[in-house]
N, C-alpha and C positions, 0 to 999 in steps of 0.2 A: 561320478556325478560332479558337475561343476558347482563350486560354492561361490557365494557373493564376493569373497576376497579374490577369487580367480578372475572375475570379470569387472570388478569395480574400477571405474576410470579407464576402461579399455578404449573409449572413444575420446580420450583427452590427451593432449600433448603436454603432460604434466612433468613434474620434476623427475620422476622415474624414467620417463621416455627421454627427457633432455639429457640426463646423465648417460644414458645408454647410446645416444645418437650424436652427441656433440663431443668435440675434443675437450680436454680438461681446461685449456686456456679459454676457449669460447664459452664453456659452461660457467666458469668463474666470473667472466666479464658480464655475462647475462644475469647471473645471480646478483652481482653488484648493482646492476641497473634496477632489478626487481626489488631488492632489499633496501638499497640506500638511495635510489633515484639517480644513480650515476648516468652520464650521457652515454647513449648507445652508439657504438662505433659502426660505420657502414659495413666494414669487413665482418664484424660479428653478426650484423643483421643478415648479410648474404649467407653466411654459414648456417644460421638458424633457419632461414627461409628454405635452403636446400634440404636440410634435415627434416623440416616440417613437411615439405612437399613429398619427400620419399616415404615418410611414415604415413601420410594421408593416402597417397596412391596405393601403398601396400595394403591399406585397410579399406580399399574400394572407392576412395574419393576421386572424382573427375573434375570438380570445380572448387573454387575458393570464393569466399565472400568476406568483406569487412562488415561485421555484425555490429549494429549500433542501435542506440535508443533515442530516436528523435522525440520531439515534443508532442507526439501523438499519443503517448502512453503505452505504446507497444514497441516491438523491435522492428528493424528494417534490414534488408539484405539485398544486394545486387550480385548475382553469380557470374563469375568468369571462369572459363575452363583453363586447365593447366597447359593446353596444347599450344604449340608454336610450330609453324611449317619447317620442314627440313629440306635440304637441297634435292633429295631424291624423290620428292613428291609425297613423302609421308609426314608424320608429325613427331615431335619430341615433347616431353613433359618438362616444362620450365616454371620456375617461380623464383623471383629475385628478392633481395633485401629491400629494394625500392618499392616493390609491389606489396611486401609485407608491411612496411612502415606507413605507406600513404596510399589512400584510395581517393577517387574523385567521383562520388555519386552526384546525380542531379539534385541540387538543393532547392530548386524553385517551388516544388510542390509540397514541401514539408512546412508545417507551421513555423512562422518566424516572428509573428507579432510586430511587424513593421521593421524588423531588422534588415529585410531583403525586399526588393521590388520583384515582381513576378518575372521580369525579364532577366534578373540577375541569377543565373542558374548555377554558377560554380560553387561547389562546397567540397570540403576535404574530410576524410576520415583518417584518424591517426591511431596506430596500434597502441593498445594498453598492455604492455608486457607483464604487468602484475596479475592479469587475469588470463588463465590458460586458454589456448585455442582448443577447439573440439570439433568432432565430426558429427554432422547431423544429416542423416540420409547419405547422399553421395557428395556432400559439400563440406569442405574445411571452413569452419567459421572462426574468424579472428576478431575477438572483442576489441572495439575501437571507440574513440571519442569522435564527435562530429562537429565541425565548425564551418563558418562561412568563409568566403574569400577574404573578408576583412578581419577574420580571426575571432568573431563573436561566437560564443557557444550556442549551437542549435540543438543541443541534446541535454540529457539528464546526467550523463556520466561525467562530463567535463566539470561542472560545478561540484559534483560529489567528490571527485578527486581533489579539486581545489580545497574543499572544506576539510577533507582528511589531512591535507598538508597544513592548513591553517591551525587545526587542533594540535597536530604534531609539533609545530613550531612553538606554540605557547606552552604545551605540556612539558616539552624538553626544558624550557626556561625554569619551570617550577621544580622539576626533578633535579636539576643541577643545584638548586638552592638547598635541596635535601641531601646533597652529596651522592646522588645516583650517577656517578660518572661513567659507569659501564653501559648505560642505556644508550643505544644508537637511534632508536625511533619509538614512537608511540602510535599505536593503531587502535581504531575502533572496530569492534566486532559486532555482528548482528545475527540473530536467529529469528527469521520471520515466520511465525505460525500462519498457515494459510487455510482459511475456511472456504467451503464451496458446497454447492448443491449438485446432485445428480438426478436427472429426470429422463424418462423414456424418450428416445429420439423420435419415434413415430408420433407421440403426443405433442412433443415440442414443435414439430413441423406443422401442426394444425393450428398453432397459435401465432398470429401475426405479431402480437406484442412481444413475445419472447424472441422471435426471429429478428425483428427490426430493432428492438431496444434492450434485450437481455433481461427484461423483467415483465411481470404480468401487470397490465394496466387496468384490467378488470378481474374480478374473481370473488364470488360469494364465499363466505367463511364455511369450511366443511364442518360436519358434525363433531369431528375430532381434530385437534391440532397438536400442540405440544403440552397440553394440560397435565398429562400423566407423567411427564418427564421419563417416559419409558424408552425413548430413543437414545438419550444421552448415555454414552459408554455402553450401549446395548450390544447384543450379539450382531455382528456384521453380516448382512444378507449375502448369500452365495454369489449373486451377480456383482454386487459391490466389492466383495472380497476378491473376486477374479480381476476386477478392474484395478483395485489397489495393488495386487500382486504384480501385474504387468507394469503399472505406473512406477512402482519401486524399481523394477528391473531397468526400465528405460532411464530413470533418474540416476541410478547407481552407475550405469555405463558412462554417464556424463560426469561422474565424479561429484554428483550432488548428494549431500549427506542427509537424505531423507531418513528420519529416525522414528517418528511417532505417527500413528494413524488411529483414528477412532470416530465413532458416530458423535455428532454434535447434538445440540438441544432440539432443534427443529426437525421434523420428519424430513427425510431425504437430504439432510445436511451432514457434512463430514469435515474432518480437519486433518491436515498433514503438517508436521513440524520437523524442521531440519536441525542438525547440529550447527553451532555457530561457525561463521566464516568471516574473514576480513570484509569490511562493509562493501567495497566495490564488487568483490566476488559474490557476496551474498545477494547484491542487487542483480547482477547478471544471472545468478542461479535462480532467483525468484521469478525473473522474466521467463526463463526457460521452463521452470516448473509450471507456470500458468499455461504456457503454450502446449507442453506435453500432456498436461491434465486434459486439455480439450481434445487433443489428437487421439489419445488412448481411449477416451470415453466413446468416441465415434466408432471405434473398432468393436466395442461391446454393446452397440445399439443404444448408447446413452448420450446425453449432452451434459457437459459440465458448465454450470452457471456460476460466473464469478461476479455477477452484479451484487452490490451491497444489500439490496432489498428486493429479491425476486418475487417474494410473496408477502402481501399484507397480512398482519395478524399473527405471524410467527417470526422468530428471530431472523435478523439479517446476518450477513457475513462480514467479518472484519479480518484484519491481519495484524497480529500482535508483534510489534517490533521490539524484540529483546536486545538491548543495546548495552555494551560495556566498553571499557577502555583498558588496554593492557600494553605493557612494554615488550620490546623484542626479547627481553630476558625472561619473560613469562610471568611477570607480576601483574595481577589484576588490580588496577588502581581504585576500584570500587569495592575491594574486599578489605575488611579490617585486618590489621597486621599483628605481628607477634610482640612488638615493642611499642612503648609510648610514642617514639618518633614516627614509626610506621603508621600508627593510628592517627597521629596528627596529620600526616600526609593524606591518609584516607579521608579524614574530615575536611581537609581543604578541597579535595576533588569533589567530595559530596556537596560542599557548599557551592562550588562552581556550577554544578548541575542545578541546584536549587535556585541560585541567582539567575541562571540562564533561562530557566523555565518561567520564572516570575517576570523578568525583564522582557522576554520575547514570547510570552504566551500567545500573542497574536500571530507570530510567525509559525508557531507549531500548529495552531488552528488552520492557518492558511495552507500549510503543507499537506493537509488531508482533505481539503475542500473540493468536493465534486457534487454534481447533481445527485448522483447515486448515494453518496454518503450523507447528504442532507436528510434522507429518509430514515437513517439509522441512528445518528448521534442524538442522544437525549432520550431514546426509547429505553424501555426496561430490558435491555439486552446488550447495551453498549454504553460507553461512558457518555456523560453529558457534554454539551458543547463548551462548557466552562472547564478550563484547564486547571488542574490541581495536582499535588504530589502526595502520594501515600508513602509514609516511612515506617509505619508500625509503631507500637507503643514504646518499645525498648529504645529505638534510635531517637524517637521524638523526645523521650525523657532525657536522653543524653544531651541533646541539643538545648533543651530547656535549662538544664543544669549549667551548661557552658554560658548561655545567655545571661543567667542570673549570677554567674561566677560562684555557684554554690556546689557543695559536695554532691556527688552522685552515688547513690546506693543501688546498684543493679543486682542481678542474680548472684553475683559473686561478692556483693557488699564491699566493693572497692571504692575508696574515695578518689574522685577525679577532678583535676583542674588542668586545662591545657597548658603545657609548658611549665607548670609549677608542681602540682601533685601528679601522681602516676595515673595515666589513663588506663581504664579497664581493658582487659582483653575481651573484646565484644563477642558475646555469644551469637551464634548464627541461628536463623530460623526461630526466633523467639516470639514471633507474632504470626497471626493468620494472614492469608492473602486477602486482597480487596479487589474483587473483579469489577467493582463500580468505579474504580479510580482510573482517570485517563493516563496517569503517569505514576507507576507504582515501583517502589524499590523492593526487590525480591531476593536480597541476600548479597549478591555480588554483581548485580545488573539492574537496569531500569527497564520496565516493560511499558512501552508507549502503545496504548491500546486503541487509539482513535483512528488508525488507518483503516480505510475501506478495503474490501477483499480484492478489488481490481486495481488498487493504487500501485504505482511503482514505489518501492521503498526508498528510492533515491531522494525524493522531495523531502520527506520527513527527516532523513538523516543529514541532508545538507543543512537544514535549519538547526537541527540539534547539535551537530558538530561545530557549526560556526558560532552559535550563541554560547556554547561552553568555551570555545576558544576565546571569545570576548571576555568572559568572566576570568579565565586564567590569565589573560593579558593584563587585566586590571590588577590582579593579585601580584603578578610578576613585577609590574611597574612599581608597586608599593614595596614589596619585600626586597627587591634588589637594592633599594635605597635605604633600607632600614639599618640602623646602627646595632640594634639588639634584635636578632632574627626571631628568637623564641617569643619575646614580648610582643613584637609586631605581629607575629603569626596568631598569637592568642587574641589580640585585639581585632585582627581582621576577621577571624572566624566568628568571634562574638558579635561583631557589628553586622556581618552578613546574615547571621541567624536572626538578629533583631529586625533588620531592614526587610527581610524576605520571608518571614514566617507566615505571612498571610496566605502564601501559596500552599502551605502544608495543611492537609485535611485527611484524617483517618476514618471518617464516618461514611455514611451511605450516600454515595453520589447521586442516587436516584431520587432522593428525598427533595420535595419542592422547597422545604425549609432551608436546605443547604443552598440551593440555587439563589434563593432570596438573600441569605446571609452573604454568599459569595459576592454577589453584585452590589447589594445595598450597604453592607457593613465593611466588607474587605476590599471592595473596589476592583474585583476581578472582572474580566471581560466575558461577555456571553454573546458570541456571534453565532446565531442559530443557523444561518444559511450562507451559501457561497457568496451571493452578492453583498451580504453584510460584512464579510471579512476581507475579501480580495483587495478592495481599494486601499486597505491599510498596509499592503505590501510596499506601497510607495510613500508611507509615512517617513518623515525626515530621519528619525532615529533608526529605522530599519534599513533605509538606503545607506546611511552613513556606516552602520556596522557591517553590512554585507559587502560593501565596496572597499572598506578599509582593510579587510582581510583578503581582498582579491578573489573572492568567491564569485561575485557577479560584478559586471560593470553596470552603470546606471541604465544604459541602453538595454542591456539584457534583462534587467528587472522590469522595465516598461514592457518588454516583449512578453515576459511571463504573465504580467497583469492582463495584457490583451488576450493572450492565448487561453488562459484559464477561464476568463469570462466568456470568450467566444465558444469554448467547448461546452460551458454550462448552457449557454443560450441555444446552441445547436442541439444538444442532447435533449433538452426539455421540449424544444420545438418539434423534433422528430417524434417524441412521445405523444405530443398533442395531435400531430397530423395522423399518427397511427390510431389514436383513439377515435378521431373523427371518421377515419376510413372504416374501422371496424364497426362503429355504430351505424353508419350509413349502409354499408354493403353486407354486413353479417347479422348484427344484432337486431335491428329493426325488421328486416325481412323474416328472421326466425320467429320473433314475437308475433308478427302478422300471420305467419303460417299456423302457429299454435292457436291463435285467437280464431282463425278460420276453422280449424279443426274442432275447437270447442263449440263454435256456433253451429257447425254441421251436426255435432253430437246432440246438441240441444234440440235442433230442428228434427232430427231423426227420432228422438225421444217423444217429442210432441206429436209426430205423425203416427206413431204406434199407439200412444196413449195421450190424447189431448188434455187429459186432466193431470198429467205428470208434472211434478215440480221440477224446475230447472235452476233452482237457486244456486247450486254449486257452480254450474257453467256460467250463469249470468253474473254472479259476483266476481268470478275470476276474469271473465271478459272485461268487465268494467275496470277492475284493478289494472289489468295488463294494458288496456287501451289508454288509460290515464297515464301509466308509466311510459308507454310508447310516445304519447304526445309530449311528455316531459323530456324524454330522451332526445326527440327530434329538436325541441326548442333549445335544450342545453348544448346539443351538437352545433346548432347554428351560432349560439353564443360563443362556443369554443372557436369556431372557424373565424368569427369576427375578431376574437381576441388574438388569434395567431397573426392576422393581418395587422392589427394595431401594434403589437409589440415589434414586428419587423419594420415598422415605419419609424421607430425611434432613431434619433440622429447619431447615437454612438452606442458602443457595446455596453457601457456601464448603465446608461439609462434603459437599454433593452433588458438587461438582467433584472433591474428593479421592476420593470413592467411584467416580466415573466413571474417574478416572485409574488407580486401584488395582484396581478390580474389573471394571467394565464393559468397558473397552478390552482387557484381557487375554482376556476371554471372546470378544470380537469377533475378536481375532487367532487364537484357537484354532479358532473356527468357520471362519474364512477358510482356514486351512491345510488343513482336511479337504475343503472344497468345491473349492479349487484342485486338489488331488490327484485328486478325482473327475472334474473337468473334463478332466484329462490322459488319463483312462482311458475316457471316454465318447465314443461316436461323435458327430461334429459334427452330424449330422442330428437328434439327440435333445436336444442342449444347448439350453436355452431362450432364450439371448440371444447376441448377437455376441461373439466372442472378442477378446482383446487384439490379436491379429494383424490381424483385420478392422478394428478401430477405428483402430489406429495407421497402417495402410498402405492404408486403404480410400479415401482421397481422392486421386484421380489428377490 
């Protein structure tokens, strides 16, 4: 019987395959490129390409593609076969180093936010050798970056790689100050937990809203939702278990470290969590995970919903971004150490994160902003839109002692002063977790919990990496000039804690009192919607910081501003058009048929017994007729609002009009339709109910 270890990574051109198929010299040169960023020699590229092609063809591949992540939020690929004509009229299988390193897809139809004119079609893909190539179906997929003819980044991978390099540069400066001369690089690692819903495919296809938008735009609350908490960690249903089993197999074949699976809180909701990977590889793997989740679901007669809020009234789906920093020597820089000096280093990196989150809370909020996530943030299922950090009581007490320059008596009753008295050996897991916190320290990593389930993790990690790099740069600039390193380090950590402690909060993030305190007392930001936060991407402090580290150019930032708001506007407008279409062509005709049936029943009752009372029928006819009139009127209002918002002169004003005019119209229409659904016989209602969708998979 074949075990997981027998087939794990069998579709990946990973280190094991490279060792077996490359000469020792070529392998060493490629590893130097991967590990240290050394320039790739064309001779090495040719040798790698030849070996990669031979391996892929031996495993059934006929085509190759440069697999990239444009600003659509999903992946893209253009397939080319390996065949080249031979003189005898046949074909040979070829693949060169030039084809491996560079591709040229049409760039004109991908979002560019003004970076490209429609007629400017040339774009380039460039191989990312740090992320292994893999086979999907019969195609060799080569992870790549995507840029325009002028060199502007048109994807999410390029800025992510830049942000990783920015953080590496500044972290190395700090580590040298602490005498870590054996460290060659610092990398961030991520483990993104992925939440999702599974619904029956036949039911899904009967709902236009799910098909066109990924979420239900109408739906009356079922008699039972998640009130009993009986789905969370409950026994996995056989059909779902079969899906999870095949999903794991497909992910493992691609070298994706799928680890944990369980039922989530809402009915029909589940979660998959992987083991940590280097950030750019984790981003690639998460994009693949979402794609494969959806493909495997179809094979089981299911549909995997990755929308942040597919159903009103039950929990939506997020993606917890577990983020950490480590050296190539295996030291986690967010773990307390064994010596006072190691603990001082830990505290400095901890302070860098605290300062970064406080200084750039707007960028973190922007990085998770989508129309779908606006429905989720701030509900009693997800963090609020206000960014704060949870450290736990023990670590908070340590920081307070440092700030006050006072002795610290922890669980070991050890006196502590940074650089003077002996720092305690910090105990691990001395505090509970806080699921209401947007940004929680969980022992040796931070869990950024604001991402929506369909988000690319690249955006959040770009902002997180770069803002932490900025903090480290500030510290390195100071400490490199210090005459007394220990004293300067102590003063720096103490000052950072004092200046940025407003971002620390260990309490209930769902409490209205906290939101009031956060905004009115602490001065934290509360950007509730995408239109509220996206314009701040172009704030002077943000542009200066992101461009100074080479992560974005100013033009690239303007393009992201345009694209994000365009996506928001298009998403909500599609939802509004779908609502109007469903109301006109499905819901109103269904209500009319049921009212006609009720009228016929009342008439039949009267014809048999003229004295018979028809109060039930008459009352229901009156209620439904009134609701139908209201639905018709609100649909007209919605259609007018759609026209109005599309007449706005620019995308920013259009987004505000959608927030203030269109969405309220959508909510008003939904309220009437959901009430009508509760009163209409099931046999007349034109699409499956919430109860059927949420409890229909056995």
